[in-house]
N, C-alpha and C positions, 0 to 999 in steps of 0.2 A: 053054910057059911063059907066052906071051902070053895064052892062053886061061885059064889058071889065074889070072893076074893080074886079068883081067876078072871072074872069078868072085869073087875076094876083094873087089874094089871093090864089086861088086853086093851081096855079102853084107853089107859094112859099111853100104852105103846102106840096104838093107832093115832092117838091125838098128837103125840110127838112126831110120829112119822108123817102125818098130814101137814103139820106145821112146817116140817123140813121140806116136804114136797112143795108147799105153797111158797116158802121162802126161796127155794131154788128156782121155781117158776118166775117169781117176781124178779130175782136177780137176772135171770136169762132174758126176760123181757126188757129190762133196763139196758142190758148190754146190747141187745138187738136194736133198741131205740138209738143208742149212741153210735153204733157202728156206721150207719149211713152218714151221719154228720161228720165223723172222723174221715171217712172216705172223701167226702166233698171238700173238707178242709185240705186234705192232702193233694187233691186235684187242683185246688186253687193255689196252694203253695207252689206246686210244680209249674203251673202256668205263669206265676209271678217270676219264678226263677228263670224260666225260659225267656220271658220278656227282658229280664235283667241281662241275661247272657246275650240276647240279640242286641240290646242297646249298647252293651260293652263292645261287641264286635263292630257295631256301627260307629261308635266313638273311635275305635282303633282305625277304621277305614278313613274316617274324617281327619284324624290326626295325621295319617300317612299322606292324605291328599293335601292337608295344610303344609306339611313339611315339603312336599314336592313344589307347591306354589311358592313357598318362601325361598326355596332354592332357585326357582326361576326368577323371582324378584331380585334376589341377590346377584344373579348373573346379569340381569338387565341393568342393575345399578352399577356393576363393574364396567359394563360396556358403555353406559352413559358417562361414567367417570373417565374412561379412556377417551371418549369423544370430547368431553369437556377439556381434558388435558390437551388433546390435539388442537381444538379450537383456541385454547389459551396460547399454545406454542405458535400457532399461525398468527394470532394477534400480535404476539411479541415479535415474530419475524417481520410482520408487516410494519410495525412501529420502527423496528431497526432499519428496515429498508427505506422507510420515509426519512429517517435521520440521515442515512447515507446519501439519499437523493436530494436532501436539503428541502424537503417538502414541509417539515414541521419545525417549530421553534424548539431549540434545545438549550438546557441550562445545566451546569454542573462544574465540578472541579476540573482543573486542567493545567496547561502550561502556556506560557507566552514566550515565543522565540523571536528575537529581533535580529535582523540581518542588515548590516550597514556597510557601505563602501569603506575600503581601507583608506588610511591617510594618504594624501597626495605625496608621491615620491618623484621629485624632478629627475632622478637618475633613471627611473623606469620610463622607457620610451613608449610602451604600449599601455594606455590608460585602462584597457580592458583587463589588465592583469590585477587590478585592485578594486574593481566594481563588482556588484552582485549581478549574476546572470540567472536566467530561468533554471538552468540545471542545478544551481545552488539551492534554489527554492524547491525544486523537485526532490532533491536529496532529503531535505527536511520533512516535507509532507509525506514522502514515501515511508520514511522511518516512523513517522507518527502513526500512519495508518497501520503499518505492520505491528506496531506496539499496542494497538487496540483503541486508537482514537475514534470516537463516534461522530465527530464533526470538526471541520477545519475551516478557518477563514483567513484571508490575507488582507491586511489593512481594512478589516471589517467586512470584506466581501466574501460571502459564503461560497465554498466550493461544492460542486455536485459531482456525480459519477462521470460526467462527460465534459468537465471543465477543461479548458486549454489555457496554457500560459506561453506567451511569446515575449522574447526580449527585443526591445527596440531602443538601443543606446542606453541612456541612463534610466530608462523606465521599463517596466514590464506591463504587458497587456494580459488581463485575465478576463476571459469571456467577452472581449471587446471593450473592456474598461481599463484605462491606463492608470498606473500607480507609480509614483516616484519612490526612490529609496528614502529612508530605510523601510524595509518590508517587515511588518509585524505579523508573524504567523501565530494564531491562537488555535488551540486544540483542546477539545473536551475529552477527558479520560482520566485514568489513574495518574496523578501527578508524579508519584514516585517511579512508576513503571516508565512513563514517557520520558522523564528527565534522565533516568538511568540509561535508557536506550540511546538517547542522543549523546550522552557523555561517555560512552564506552571508549576504552583506549583504542585509538586508531579508527574510531567511528566517525560519524557525520560531523560533529563539532571539530574534531581534530583536522579533518579534511578541509573544512571551510577556513579554519585558521591558517592552514598551509597555503590556501589560495588568497591570503591577505584580506579575508572577510572578517569584519568585527561582529562577533556573535555574543549575544547576552541571552540568558535563560532565566525565567522566573516562574515559580509555581503560583497558581491562583486558586483561591477558595471558591470563586464563582465566575464563570464565563457564560455569557449569553450570546447565542448565535441565532439571528433572525432567519426565517425561511427565505428561500430564493423566490423572487417574484417572477412569475411566468410571463411569457410574451402576451 
């Protein structure tokens, strides 16, 4: 009975030991089966991360390239803006020169200066001492131009940059056309500036009055000067 009891104990021991060995072998097999899959997954994740890193670097390069191109576009826009401003200034200058040359019709506020001969004085031996001469007209138009007038006409005749005025007795000749007194000088510009310049103490108006010229000055809300007709 004692021998049989030992056999039973040994059988149980070997049975448990065999079970443990089988279980351990089974676990080892499962681990070995999973190990290759885990390695492949790690390699795949590593490849994806490398791709993401490469794409991020490519995006940074593209962003830097985009910034450089935007800077170039901005520089070009600034240059075009400067060119546009230059062309605008040239167009303004050309229009201003056309106005001074009398090539275009102009309209605007301004002043109207009338120069009339002084009253007849029998005591005065020389009649030239109380009539309007070309230098009286010159004083007026010179002051008007200096004060910013953009267009001037005398008795409706537009003046240009090379107009000439001659005195011939009681009349004056402007570019070959005669005009009798009174002489009405119309000028386009700031009415306040033009009138103030003419009315300065000791200025043009005072000088004309001292020469026995009758001077009247009026501001106008609208003056229209037609262009000069060419030959």
